[in-house]
C-alpha positions in Angstrom: -126.7 83.0 -50.5 -124.5 85.1 -52.7 -122.7 88.1 -52.4 -123.8 91.4 -54.3 -120.7 94.0 -54.5 -121.3 97.5 -55.0 -118.9 99.9 -56.4 -119.7 103.5 -56.5 -117.0 105.6 -58.1 -117.0 109.6 -58.6 -113.8 111.1 -60.9 -113.5 114.5 -61.6 -110.6 116.7 -63.0 -110.8 120.1 -62.3 -110.2 123.1 -64.9 -106.8 123.6 -63.5 -105.3 120.3 -64.9 -103.3 119.5 -61.6 -106.4 118.9 -59.2 -108.5 115.6 -59.1 -111.0 114.9 -57.1 -112.9 111.6 -56.5 -113.8 108.7 -54.6 -114.8 105.0 -54.7 -116.6 103.2 -51.9 -117.5 99.6 -52.1 -119.8 97.2 -50.2 -120.8 93.6 -50.1 -123.9 92.4 -49.3 -125.4 89.2 -48.4 -128.7 88.3 -50.8 -130.7 85.6 -51.3 -132.7 87.0 -54.2 -132.1 89.3 -57.4 -134.5 91.0 -59.4 -134.0 92.6 -62.7 -136.1 94.5 -65.0 -136.1 96.9 -68.0 -139.4 98.3 -68.8 -141.1 101.4 -70.6 -142.6 104.0 -68.6 -145.2 106.1 -70.5 -146.6 109.6 -69.3 -149.2 108.1 -67.3 -148.0 107.0 -64.0 -147.8 103.4 -63.4 -146.6 101.6 -60.2 -143.7 99.7 -60.8 -142.6 98.2 -57.5 -144.3 97.2 -53.9 -143.6 96.1 -50.6 -145.5 94.7 -48.2 -145.6 92.5 -45.1 -145.1 89.1 -47.5 -143.5 88.9 -50.7 -145.9 88.4 -53.8 -145.9 89.0 -57.7 -144.3 92.1 -57.8 -143.9 93.1 -54.2 -140.8 92.8 -51.8 -140.8 91.8 -48.1 -140.8 94.8 -46.2 -137.1 95.1 -44.5 -135.7 92.1 -47.1 -134.7 94.7 -49.8 -131.4 95.8 -49.4 -130.2 97.5 -52.6 -132.6 99.4 -55.3 -131.4 101.0 -58.0 -133.6 102.4 -60.6 -132.0 104.2 -63.5 -133.6 106.0 -66.8 -131.8 104.7 -69.7 -133.6 107.3 -72.3 -131.4 109.6 -73.7 -133.8 112.6 -74.3 -136.3 112.7 -71.5 -136.8 112.5 -67.5 -139.2 110.2 -65.3 -140.3 111.5 -62.1 -140.6 108.7 -59.2 -143.3 109.0 -56.6 -141.6 107.0 -53.5 -145.1 106.6 -51.0 -145.9 105.2 -47.9 -149.7 105.2 -46.2 -149.6 109.2 -45.4 -146.3 110.5 -47.0 -144.7 110.8 -50.5 -141.8 112.2 -52.2 -140.9 112.7 -55.3 -137.3 112.3 -57.4 -136.2 113.5 -60.9 -134.5 110.6 -62.7 -132.5 113.0 -65.6 -132.0 111.1 -69.4 -129.0 109.2 -69.7 -126.9 112.3 -71.3 -128.4 115.2 -69.4 -126.1 117.1 -67.5 -128.4 118.5 -65.5 -128.0 115.9 -62.6 -128.2 111.7 -61.8 -130.3 109.4 -64.2 -130.0 106.9 -61.0 -131.6 106.8 -58.2 -130.0 104.3 -55.5 -131.8 103.2 -52.3 -131.1 100.8 -49.4 -133.4 99.7 -46.6 -137.0 100.7 -48.1 -137.5 102.9 -45.4 -138.6 106.8 -45.5 -140.2 110.0 -43.6 -141.6 112.7 -45.3 -142.9 116.1 -44.0 -144.7 118.9 -46.1 -143.4 122.5 -46.1 -146.7 123.3 -43.9 -146.4 120.4 -41.5 -145.8 121.4 -37.9 -143.8 118.6 -37.6 -141.3 119.7 -39.9 -137.9 119.8 -37.9 -138.9 116.8 -35.4 -136.6 113.7 -35.5 -137.7 111.3 -38.4 -140.4 108.6 -37.9 -139.1 106.1 -40.1 -141.6 103.6 -41.7 -141.5 101.0 -44.7 -142.2 102.4 -47.9 -145.3 100.8 -49.9 -144.4 101.4 -53.2 -142.5 103.5 -56.2 -144.3 104.4 -59.4 -143.0 106.2 -62.3 -144.2 108.3 -65.4 -142.2 109.9 -68.3 -141.8 113.5 -68.6 -143.0 113.8 -72.3 -142.6 110.6 -74.3 -141.8 106.9 -73.2 -138.6 106.0 -71.7 -137.2 102.4 -70.8 -136.7 102.6 -67.1 -134.2 99.5 -65.7 -134.6 98.3 -62.0 -132.1 96.2 -59.8 -133.4 94.9 -56.5 -131.3 92.9 -54.3 -133.0 91.0 -51.4 -132.2 89.1 -48.2 
């Protein structure tokens, strides 16, 4: 057994010079496995992580993932993530490392999701969370490096 400590800090100094805003949140998790990789992601979508009932090569066991972080290490191009389950999916844009347009990391705790389309008659109903099946990625205009860190029970 190992202890993973995750600390997230936001620090903001507002323009008036006297007002600071920000928080620090720390969580400790008991984990038994860690997988860390930096890989190239091209402009052709590629599956980077899979989830199933049993752990296997490149596949994490449903319910065992405690913490997952995906970070775009490119200084110029964004990456699009596709998070999929059997009948739903959603997309996340990871900005470039130096961008001021938004975050270059995506953090996920338990690997469960639910997604609805705009025209879906069930929009507005309570979510039905189910296991994620896969996460894929593709780069916007040129190859980018993507880092992932996965900690499991």
